[in-house]
Short mmCIF file of the C-alpha atoms (twelve columns), coordinates in Angstrom:
data_MODEL
# 
_entry.id   MODEL 
# 
loop_
_atom_site.group_PDB 
_atom_site.id 
_atom_site.type_symbol 
_atom_site.label_atom_id 
_atom_site.label_alt_id 
_atom_site.label_comp_id 
_atom_site.label_asym_id 
_atom_site.label_seq_id 
_atom_site.Cartn_x 
_atom_site.Cartn_y 
_atom_site.Cartn_z 
_atom_site.pdbx_PDB_model_num 
ATOM 1  C CA . MET A 1  20.347 29.724 -51.752 1 
ATOM 2  C CA . LYS A 2  20.114 29.809 -55.502 1 
ATOM 3  C CA . LYS A 3  17.014 28.422 -57.085 1 
ATOM 4  C CA . ALA A 4  17.406 25.010 -58.632 1 
ATOM 5  C CA . ASN A 5  18.387 24.993 -62.271 1 
ATOM 6  C CA . ILE A 6  16.423 22.014 -63.519 1 
ATOM 7  C CA . LYS A 7  17.434 20.544 -66.856 1 
ATOM 8  C CA . LYS A 8  14.576 20.727 -69.307 1 
ATOM 9  C CA . SER A 9  13.231 17.472 -70.583 1 
ATOM 10 C CA . LYS A 10 14.105 16.366 -74.089 1 
ATOM 11 C CA . PHE A 11 10.522 16.958 -75.123 1 
ATOM 12 C CA . GLY A 12 10.664 20.668 -74.252 1 
ATOM 13 C CA . VAL A 13 7.636  20.486 -71.975 1 
ATOM 14 C CA . ASN A 14 7.085  23.821 -70.326 1 
ATOM 15 C CA . GLY A 15 4.040  23.076 -68.269 1 
ATOM 16 C CA . PRO A 16 2.857  22.564 -64.730 1 
ATOM 17 C CA . PHE A 17 4.927  19.409 -64.198 1 
ATOM 18 C CA . GLU A 18 8.169  21.205 -65.005 1 
ATOM 19 C CA . LYS A 19 7.261  23.964 -62.568 1 
ATOM 20 C CA . ALA A 20 6.316  21.371 -59.938 1 
ATOM 21 C CA . ARG A 21 9.654  19.631 -60.440 1 
ATOM 22 C CA . ALA A 22 11.513 22.942 -59.968 1 
ATOM 23 C CA . ASN A 23 9.448  23.732 -56.856 1 
ATOM 24 C CA . LEU A 24 10.221 20.296 -55.422 1 
ATOM 25 C CA . ALA A 25 13.945 20.754 -56.058 1 
ATOM 26 C CA . ASN A 26 13.889 24.181 -54.347 1 
ATOM 27 C CA . PHE A 27 11.966 22.763 -51.389 1 
ATOM 28 C CA . THR A 28 14.407 19.863 -51.050 1 
ATOM 29 C CA . GLU A 29 17.413 22.186 -51.105 1 
ATOM 30 C CA . SER A 30 15.821 24.418 -48.482 1 
ATOM 31 C CA . ALA A 31 15.008 21.455 -46.235 1 
ATOM 32 C CA . GLN A 32 18.555 20.136 -46.496 1 
ATOM 33 C CA . PHE A 33 19.994 23.585 -45.757 1 
ATOM 34 C CA . SER A 34 17.719 23.924 -42.718 1 
ATOM 35 C CA . ALA A 35 18.792 20.498 -41.467 1 
ATOM 36 C CA . LEU A 36 22.455 21.494 -41.767 1 
ATOM 37 C CA . ILE A 37 21.835 24.683 -39.810 1 
ATOM 38 C CA . GLN A 38 19.983 22.736 -37.104 1 
ATOM 39 C CA . LYS A 39 22.826 20.202 -36.871 1 
ATOM 40 C CA . THR A 40 25.348 23.038 -36.550 1 
ATOM 41 C CA . ILE A 41 23.316 24.639 -33.755 1 
ATOM 42 C CA . GLU A 42 23.137 21.321 -31.888 1 
ATOM 43 C CA . GLU A 43 26.898 20.859 -32.266 1 
ATOM 44 C CA . LEU A 44 27.467 24.414 -31.019 1 
ATOM 45 C CA . LYS A 45 25.412 23.659 -27.912 1 
ATOM 46 C CA . ASN A 46 27.499 20.538 -27.225 1 
ATOM 47 C CA . ILE A 47 30.777 22.403 -27.738 1 
ATOM 48 C CA . GLU A 48 29.663 25.180 -25.383 1 
ATOM 49 C CA . GLU A 49 28.885 22.600 -22.692 1 
ATOM 50 C CA . GLU A 50 32.273 20.925 -23.211 1 
ATOM 51 C CA . TYR A 51 33.970 24.324 -23.028 1 
ATOM 52 C CA . GLU A 52 32.257 25.139 -19.739 1 
ATOM 53 C CA . MET A 53 33.220 21.721 -18.382 1 
ATOM 54 C CA . ALA A 54 36.866 22.228 -19.399 1 
ATOM 55 C CA . LEU A 55 36.906 25.570 -17.581 1 
ATOM 56 C CA . PHE A 56 35.301 23.991 -14.524 1 
ATOM 57 C CA . MET A 57 37.851 21.149 -14.510 1 
ATOM 58 C CA . ASP A 58 40.725 23.643 -14.932 1 
ATOM 59 C CA . GLN A 59 41.958 22.267 -18.275 1 
ATOM 60 C CA . PRO A 60 43.111 25.356 -20.184 1 
ATOM 61 C CA . GLU A 61 44.338 23.474 -23.279 1 
ATOM 62 C CA . LEU A 62 41.028 21.674 -23.720 1 
ATOM 63 C CA . ALA A 63 39.148 24.913 -23.071 1 
ATOM 64 C CA . LYS A 64 41.240 26.652 -25.727 1 
ATOM 65 C CA . GLN A 65 40.485 23.876 -28.219 1 
ATOM 66 C CA . LYS A 66 36.749 23.989 -27.475 1 
ATOM 67 C CA . LYS A 67 36.723 27.783 -27.776 1 
ATOM 68 C CA . ALA A 68 38.332 27.491 -31.234 1 
ATOM 69 C CA . GLU A 69 35.700 24.925 -32.255 1 
ATOM 70 C CA . GLN A 70 32.987 27.214 -30.932 1 
ATOM 71 C CA . ASN A 71 34.317 30.142 -32.967 1 
ATOM 72 C CA . GLU A 72 34.453 27.976 -36.076 1 
ATOM 73 C CA . LEU A 73 30.813 26.931 -35.657 1 
ATOM 74 C CA . LEU A 74 29.756 30.532 -35.054 1 
ATOM 75 C CA . ALA A 75 31.531 31.542 -38.267 1 
ATOM 76 C CA . THR A 76 29.677 28.770 -40.101 1 
ATOM 77 C CA . LEU A 77 26.340 30.043 -38.811 1 
ATOM 78 C CA . ALA A 78 27.252 33.607 -39.773 1 
ATOM 79 C CA . TYR A 79 28.063 32.410 -43.296 1 
ATOM 80 C CA . ALA A 80 24.761 30.521 -43.499 1 
ATOM 81 C CA . SER A 81 22.952 33.640 -42.352 1 
ATOM 82 C CA . THR A 82 24.671 35.653 -45.072 1 
ATOM 83 C CA . LEU A 83 23.644 33.071 -47.682 1 
ATOM 84 C CA . LEU A 84 20.015 33.260 -46.580 1 
ATOM 85 C CA . GLU A 85 20.063 37.022 -46.605 1 
ATOM 86 C CA . ASN A 86 21.711 37.340 -50.019 1 
ATOM 87 C CA . GLU A 87 19.755 34.643 -51.829 1 
ATOM 88 C CA . ASN A 88 16.311 34.883 -50.273 1 
ATOM 89 C CA . GLY A 89 16.218 38.278 -48.616 1 
ATOM 90 C CA . ILE A 90 15.749 36.560 -45.258 1 
ATOM 91 C CA . SER A 91 17.279 38.433 -42.365 1 
ATOM 92 C CA . ALA A 92 18.499 35.937 -39.767 1 
# 
């Protein structure tokens, strides 16, 4: 994730409050990103359960749909992992 690009105040203050504002913006972005990843993981768990249930109930069309949804969520997590690695040097 890129660091927040906070607009400087009209007074040109370059002090501790500007740095605190930038730190707060970076923290907020990171928290929101983490929440999105967590939500995606929860959704992946639900889709995997629905996929298993479709297989158990012998519904190949539903299973195929759930498998496609599962692959889409896995691709989303892979992309998020790449973002973390490229922007923050975090290996996920």
